[in-house]
C-alpha positions in Angstrom: 32.2 64.5 151.0 34.5 63.9 148.3 35.1 67.2 150.1 38.1 67.6 152.2 36.4 67.4 155.3 35.8 64.6 153.9 36.8 67.3 151.9 36.2 69.7 153.2 34.5 69.8 152.7 35.2 70.1 151.0 37.2 68.9 152.5 37.5 68.9 154.2 40.7 69.2 154.4 44.4 70.3 154.4 44.9 73.9 153.7 44.4 77.3 155.2 42.8 77.4 158.5 41.5 75.3 156.6 38.6 73.1 156.9 35.6 75.1 157.7 32.2 73.9 156.4 31.1 75.1 153.0 30.1 78.8 152.7 29.7 81.5 155.3 28.1 79.7 158.2 26.3 82.1 160.6 23.8 80.9 163.1 20.4 82.5 163.4 20.3 84.8 166.5 16.8 84.8 168.0 15.6 88.1 169.5 14.9 88.2 173.2 11.4 87.3 174.4 9.0 90.0 175.4 9.0 91.1 179.1 5.7 90.3 180.9 5.7 93.3 183.1 8.0 96.3 183.7 8.3 95.4 187.3 9.5 91.9 186.7 11.3 91.5 183.4 11.6 88.1 181.9 15.0 86.4 181.9 16.7 86.4 178.5 16.7 83.2 176.6 19.6 80.9 177.5 22.7 81.5 175.4 23.4 78.8 172.8 26.9 78.5 174.3 25.8 78.1 178.0 27.3 74.9 179.4 24.7 72.3 180.5 25.1 69.2 182.7 26.2 65.9 181.3 24.1 63.0 180.0 20.4 62.8 179.5 19.8 65.8 181.7 22.2 67.8 179.5 20.2 66.9 176.4 16.8 67.6 178.0 18.1 71.0 179.3 19.5 71.9 175.9 16.2 70.9 174.1 14.1 73.0 176.5 16.4 76.0 176.0 16.6 75.5 172.2 12.8 75.4 172.0 12.7 79.0 173.4 15.2 80.2 170.8 13.4 78.3 168.0 10.0 79.8 168.9 11.7 83.3 169.0 13.0 82.6 165.5 9.5 82.1 164.2 9.0 78.3 164.3 5.7 77.1 165.4 5.1 74.9 168.5 3.3 72.3 166.3 6.3 72.0 164.0 8.8 71.6 166.9 6.6 69.0 168.5 6.3 67.0 165.3 9.9 67.1 164.2 11.8 67.0 167.5 9.6 64.7 169.5 11.6 61.6 170.3 14.8 62.8 168.6 17.9 61.6 170.5 21.6 62.5 169.8 23.4 60.3 167.3 26.6 58.9 168.9 28.1 58.4 165.5 27.7 62.1 164.7 29.3 63.1 168.0 32.2 60.8 167.4 32.9 62.0 163.9 32.7 65.7 165.0 35.2 65.2 167.8 37.6 63.1 165.9 40.9 65.0 165.3 42.9 63.3 162.6 46.0 61.8 164.0 47.9 62.3 160.8 47.6 65.2 158.4 47.6 64.0 154.8 50.2 65.7 152.6 48.7 68.0 150.0 50.4 66.0 147.2 48.8 62.8 148.4 45.4 64.6 148.6 45.7 65.9 145.0 46.8 62.6 143.7 43.7 61.1 145.2 41.5 63.8 143.7 42.8 63.5 140.1 42.3 59.9 139.2 42.1 58.6 135.6 38.6 57.2 136.3 37.4 60.6 137.6 38.8 62.4 134.7 37.2 60.1 132.2 33.8 60.4 133.9 34.0 64.2 134.0 35.0 64.5 130.4 32.0 62.3 129.5 29.6 64.3 131.6 30.7 67.6 130.0 29.7 66.2 126.6 26.5 64.5 127.8 24.8 67.2 129.9 23.1 69.5 127.5 22.1 72.1 130.2 25.7 73.0 131.1 26.1 75.8 128.5 22.9 77.5 129.9 24.2 77.3 133.5 27.5 78.7 132.4 25.8 81.5 130.5 23.6 82.5 133.5 26.1 82.3 136.3 29.4 82.8 134.6 31.0 79.8 136.2 32.8 77.4 133.7 31.2 73.9 133.4 34.5 72.2 134.2 34.6 73.9 137.6 31.1 72.8 138.3 31.8 69.2 137.2 34.9 69.2 139.5 32.7 70.4 142.5 30.2 67.7 141.6 32.9 65.0 141.4 34.5 66.0 144.7 31.3 66.6 146.7 29.4 63.5 145.9 31.2 61.4 143.2 28.9 62.9 140.5 25.8 62.5 142.8 26.5 58.9 143.8 27.6 59.4 147.4 25.3 62.0 149.1 25.2 60.7 152.6 22.1 59.1 154.4 22.1 60.8 157.7 18.9 62.5 159.0 19.9 66.2 158.8 17.6 67.1 161.7 19.1 64.5 164.0 22.6 65.4 162.9 22.1 69.1 163.7 20.4 68.2 167.0 23.4 66.1 167.9 25.9 68.8 167.1 23.9 71.5 168.8 23.3 69.5 172.0 27.0 68.4 172.1 28.0 72.0 172.4 31.3 72.3 170.6 29.7 74.2 167.7 26.4 74.9 169.3 25.6 78.4 167.9 26.4 77.3 164.3 24.5 74.0 164.6 21.4 75.6 166.1 21.4 78.0 163.2 21.5 75.2 160.7 18.9 73.2 162.7 16.5 76.2 162.5 17.2 76.5 158.8 16.5 72.8 158.2 13.2 73.1 160.2 12.2 76.1 158.1 12.9 74.1 154.9 10.5 71.4 156.2 7.9 74.0 157.3 7.9 75.6 153.8 6.7 72.3 152.4 9.5 72.4 149.8 11.3 69.3 151.1 10.0 66.7 153.5 11.8 65.4 156.6 12.3 62.0 154.8 14.0 63.8 151.9 16.3 65.9 154.1 19.3 63.5 154.1 23.0 64.3 153.9 26.4 63.9 155.5 26.9 63.5 159.3 27.6 67.3 159.4 24.4 68.2 157.6 25.7 68.8 154.1 23.0 67.8 151.7 22.5 66.5 148.2 24.7 66.2 145.1 26.5 69.5 145.9 26.5 69.1 149.7 24.8 72.3 150.7 24.2 73.0 154.4 20.6 74.0 155.2 21.2 77.7 155.3 22.9 77.6 152.0 20.1 75.6 150.5 17.6 78.2 151.7 19.6 81.2 150.3 21.3 79.8 147.3 19.7 76.6 145.8 17.9 77.2 142.5 15.2 75.4 140.4 17.0 75.3 137.1 15.1 72.5 135.5 11.8 74.4 135.9 9.8 71.7 137.7 8.9 74.0 140.6 11.3 72.3 143.1 14.9 73.1 144.1 16.0 69.5 144.1 19.7 69.1 144.8 19.2 65.4 145.6 17.7 64.1 142.3 18.1 66.8 139.7 21.6 67.2 138.1 20.6 70.5 136.6 19.4 72.0 139.9 22.5 70.7 141.7 25.0 72.1 139.3 23.1 75.4 138.9 22.9 75.8 142.7 26.7 75.2 142.9 27.2 77.9 140.2 25.0 80.3 142.1 27.0 79.7 145.3 30.3 80.3 143.5 28.9 83.4 141.9 27.8 84.8 145.3 31.2 83.8 146.6 32.8 86.3 144.1 33.4 84.3 141.0 34.6 86.5 138.2 33.6 85.4 134.7 36.5 85.2 132.2 39.2 85.2 134.9 41.2 82.1 135.7 41.5 80.3 139.1 45.3 79.8 139.2 48.3 79.0 137.0 51.3 76.9 137.8 54.5 79.0 137.8 58.2 78.4 138.0 60.3 80.5 140.4 63.9 81.7 139.8 66.9 80.7 141.9 67.3 82.8 145.0 63.6 83.8 145.1 62.3 85.6 148.1 59.8 83.1 149.5 58.6 85.5 152.2 56.2 87.1 149.8 54.2 83.8 149.7 50.6 84.3 150.7 51.3 88.0 151.4 51.5 90.0 148.1 48.5 90.2 145.8 49.9 91.7 142.6 49.1 91.4 138.9 51.2 88.9 136.9 53.5 91.6 135.5 54.7 92.3 139.1 55.6 88.7 139.6 57.2 88.4 136.2 59.5 91.4 137.1 60.7 89.1 139.9 61.5 86.2 137.6 58.2 84.3 138.1 57.1 82.5 134.8 54.1 80.5 133.8 55.1 76.8 133.8 53.3 76.2 130.5 55.2 79.1 128.8 52.0 80.7 127.6 51.0 84.4 127.8 48.5 85.7 130.3 45.0 86.5 129.0 44.0 90.2 129.3 41.6 89.4 132.1 44.2 87.5 134.1 46.9 90.0 133.4 44.7 92.7 135.0 43.9 90.6 138.1 45.6 90.4 141.5 47.5 87.1 142.0 48.9 85.6 145.2 51.8 83.1 145.3 51.0 79.9 147.1 53.4 77.0 147.8 51.2 74.2 149.1 54.1 71.7 149.4 56.9 74.3 150.1 59.8 75.4 148.0 60.4 72.0 146.5 56.8 71.5 145.3 54.6 73.1 142.6 54.1 76.8 142.9 50.9 78.6 141.8 49.8 82.2 141.2 46.3 82.1 142.7 43.9 84.4 140.8 40.6 85.8 142.3 38.6 82.7 141.4 40.8 80.5 143.6 39.3 82.4 146.5 35.8 82.1 145.1 36.2 78.3 145.3 37.3 78.7 148.9 33.9 80.3 149.6 32.5 76.8 148.9 35.1 75.1 151.2 37.8 77.2 152.9 40.7 75.0 152.2 43.7 75.6 150.0 43.9 71.9 149.2 40.2 71.7 148.3 40.5 74.8 145.9 43.6 73.3 144.3 41.8 70.0 143.8 38.8 71.6 142.2 40.9 73.8 139.9 43.3 71.1 138.8 40.6 68.6 138.2 38.6 71.1 136.2 41.8 71.8 134.1 42.0 68.1 133.4 38.3 67.9 132.4 39.0 70.6 129.9 41.9 68.7 128.3 44.8 70.1 130.3 47.8 67.9 131.3 49.6 67.2 134.5 51.7 69.7 136.4 55.2 70.5 135.3 56.7 70.3 138.8 55.7 67.0 140.5 54.5 66.8 144.0 57.3 65.9 146.4 57.2 62.7 148.5 56.1 64.1 151.9 56.1 62.6 155.4 52.7 62.8 157.1 52.9 64.8 160.3 51.1 63.4 163.3 49.0 65.6 165.5 51.5 65.8 168.4 54.2 67.1 166.0 51.9 69.7 164.5 50.9 70.9 167.9 54.5 70.9 169.1 55.5 73.1 166.2 52.9 75.6 167.1 53.9 75.6 170.7 57.6 76.0 169.7 56.7 79.0 167.4 54.9 80.6 170.3 57.8 80.1 172.7 60.2 81.6 170.1 58.1 84.7 169.8 56.2 84.0 166.6 52.4 83.7 167.2 50.8 80.9 165.2 47.4 81.1 167.0 46.1 78.3 169.1 48.1 75.1 169.3 45.3 73.0 167.7 47.3 71.0 165.1 45.6 72.8 162.2 48.3 74.2 160.0 46.5 77.2 158.5 47.3 80.7 157.5 48.3 81.9 161.0 50.8 79.0 161.5 52.3 79.4 158.0 52.7 83.2 158.5 54.5 82.6 161.9 56.6 79.9 160.4 57.7 82.1 157.5 58.7 84.8 159.9 60.8 82.4 162.0 62.4 80.8 158.9 63.4 84.3 157.7 64.9 85.0 161.1 67.0 81.9 160.7 68.1 82.7 157.1 66.1 79.7 155.8 63.9 79.6 152.7 60.7 81.3 154.1 58.2 79.1 152.4 56.0 78.5 155.4 56.0 74.8 154.8 56.0 72.6 157.9 58.0 69.5 157.0 59.3 66.9 159.4 62.7 68.5 159.3 61.2 71.9 160.2 59.3 70.4 163.1 62.6 68.9 164.4 64.4 72.3 164.1 61.6 74.1 165.9 61.4 71.7 168.7 65.2 71.8 169.2 65.3 75.7 169.2 62.4 75.9 171.7 63.8 73.2 174.0 61.0 70.7 173.4 62.1 67.1 173.8 61.9 65.0 170.6 
């Protein structure tokens, strides 16, 4: 996507534990099959997470087991025969899914890539050209600039949607096993889309991870959330701009979007500020103002924003821009659970609406390689501060542990893992450079 996973999503993607696929992704759990006789109960269907042998035998075993679960989920044998016959795993999908980025892109670099002059110009032109935007905004309560930003980041305004066969991608991910339960749920959802007759197999194209169309919906989100806004009888997120943007608006609304409330505001922090409240306190702006926090643009809070809880986030640490994240920041993260992605959407939307650049510039940051990110997590664990698994993903748990360690060392507790902070942690934990 232009998502941060890409965004991730969006997006895939920097951020807060922080690059999960768009939306709440829950697999369909099939019920157990009926027992033939009381004396000899049938064995339960194989668990989606049961390991299988390697190679072709592994795939054949998985396919046989999946068929049991798919039938239990209500899919017909004829549909399974037609759509899955001859399907083989796609090595490219497996490779992309298992690829852990060696370097983590600094959030400032990510945002600079998101907010380009060309993208701003296109977005501003689209907001004037698309006559259906006010109607979508009125129905769902999501501002047009936010929707345009999602559209821009997910598919470059519909131009880059991906051309993978969604069924084969989900078969590949499910058979591989790393995310089997989730991928099987999405595979079943995709097969149900085909079975409904709404979308053909040939039309079901998307990213390698199964995100589809101009707004990159996974199959389960398409089934539950896509809408027919242009009234032609089809929920067409591939060819219809109106359906695509209205579907994104519906997803954000279901994710908790609050009409009339902002997404975030850049703020300035006073000297000697207690950074340990970062990503912890959710308080109205007046609470933050009492501690010296001020809007960077010098403007007053709207009544709706003033009544809303706000959380301080420091995506680039104490030396970078600071934001009070309002409830709609977290609604954006229902689309792609990444702090960087949500910032990218919000800041790009602000620019579409005529806003200017940030007051505090993004600092020049050194990308951290995977070994250093994992070493920092291991060091925090050795020092008694639990960051969660040492997976190299610097999310909420790692930042919380880092803030606690920083506070214990009388350092600014901003939770930001810089190259200097990695070196300090490794030295304290006795990990060789």
